[in-house]
C-alpha positions as CSV (number, residue, x, y, z in Angstrom):
1,M,11.8,4.6,0.2
2,S,9.4,2.1,1.6
3,T,8.2,-1.0,-0.2
4,K,4.6,0.4,-0.1
5,S,5.7,3.7,-1.7
6,I,7.6,1.8,-4.5
7,K,4.5,-0.3,-5.2
8,N,2.3,2.8,-5.4
9,K,4.7,4.5,-7.8
10,K,4.9,1.4,-10.0
11,H,1.1,1.1,-10.1
12,L,0.6,4.8,-10.9
13,A,3.2,4.5,-13.7
14,R,1.2,1.6,-15.1
15,L,-2.0,3.7,-15.0
16,F,-0.2,6.5,-16.9
17,D,1.2,3.9,-19.4
18,L,-2.3,2.5,-20.0
19,G,-3.8,5.9,-20.8
20,C,-7.5,6.8,-20.6
21,I,-9.5,3.6,-20.2
22,I,-12.4,5.1,-22.1
23,C,-10.3,6.3,-25.0
24,K,-8.8,2.8,-25.1
25,K,-12.3,1.3,-25.4
26,L,-12.9,3.7,-28.3
27,G,-9.8,2.6,-30.1
28,F,-7.6,5.6,-29.1
29,P,-4.9,4.0,-26.9
30,N,-2.3,6.0,-25.0
31,S,-4.5,9.1,-24.4
32,P,-2.7,11.1,-21.7
33,P,-4.6,10.4,-18.5
34,Q,-5.4,12.1,-15.2
35,I,-5.7,9.8,-12.3
36,H,-9.3,9.5,-11.0
37,H,-9.6,8.0,-7.5
38,I,-13.0,6.2,-7.4
39,K,-15.6,7.5,-5.1
40,Y,-17.2,5.5,-2.3
41,K,-20.3,6.5,-0.5
42,D,-21.1,4.2,2.4
43,L,-24.1,5.4,4.5
44,G,-23.6,9.0,3.3
45,M,-19.9,9.0,4.2
46,S,-17.1,9.3,1.7
47,R,-13.7,7.8,2.0
48,K,-10.6,8.5,0.0
49,A,-9.7,5.7,-2.4
50,S,-6.1,4.5,-2.5
51,D,-3.9,4.7,-5.6
52,F,-4.9,1.0,-6.2
53,E,-8.5,2.2,-6.5
54,A,-7.9,4.6,-9.3
55,I,-8.6,4.7,-13.0
56,P,-6.8,6.7,-15.7
57,L,-9.1,9.1,-17.5
58,C,-8.2,11.8,-20.0
59,F,-9.4,15.4,-19.3
60,L,-12.5,14.9,-21.4
61,H,-13.6,11.8,-19.6
62,H,-12.5,13.0,-16.2
63,L,-13.5,16.7,-16.0
64,G,-14.9,17.6,-19.4
65,K,-18.5,17.6,-20.6
66,E,-18.3,13.8,-21.2
67,G,-16.5,13.3,-17.9
68,Y,-17.3,11.6,-14.6
69,H,-17.2,14.8,-12.6
70,Y,-19.5,16.6,-15.0
71,S,-22.3,14.1,-14.7
72,P,-21.5,10.8,-12.8
73,K,-25.0,9.4,-13.7
74,K,-24.5,9.9,-17.5
75,F,-20.9,8.7,-17.3
76,N,-21.9,5.5,-15.4
77,A,-24.8,4.8,-17.8
78,K,-22.6,5.1,-20.8
79,W,-19.3,3.5,-19.6
80,G,-20.2,1.4,-16.6
81,S,-19.6,2.0,-12.9
82,Q,-16.3,3.1,-11.4
83,K,-15.9,-0.3,-9.9
84,E,-16.5,-2.0,-13.2
85,L,-13.9,0.3,-14.9
86,L,-11.5,-0.3,-12.0
87,Q,-11.7,-4.1,-12.6
88,E,-10.9,-3.5,-16.3
89,V,-8.0,-1.3,-15.4
90,L,-6.6,-3.8,-12.9
91,T,-6.9,-6.6,-15.5
92,Y,-4.8,-4.5,-17.9
93,V,-2.1,-3.4,-15.4
94,N,-1.8,-6.8,-13.7
95,N,-1.2,-8.5,-17.0
96,T,1.6,-6.2,-18.0
97,D,5.4,-6.5,-17.4
98,D,7.0,-4.3,-14.9
99,V,7.1,-0.7,-15.8
100,K,10.4,0.2,-17.6
C-alpha cells in the first residue's frame, strides 16, 4: 500500500472518529458521519475534492432536510461555508493523536 493511500485512510478514520461536525457544535459528539467532499465551483466548472477536503456530516446534516445537499444556501447561512467547516475539521483532526 502506498504512503499516500495510508495517509488517506488515516485521515478518513479521523473524520469518522470526529463524527458530524455540526452535531459536535450542538453538543452531540460522536454522531455517526457520512463523508461530504466539499464542492468547488471555479468559473462554472466543478472539481472533485480530495479526501483531505472533506467534512464529516451525519445523514441529517448531509442529505436530510437540514442538510447541505437539501439546501446549500440555508446550510451555509446557518453553519458557515464548507471551507470554514473544513478549517474547523482540520483543526480537530490535526490536533489528535494517531488513529488507534
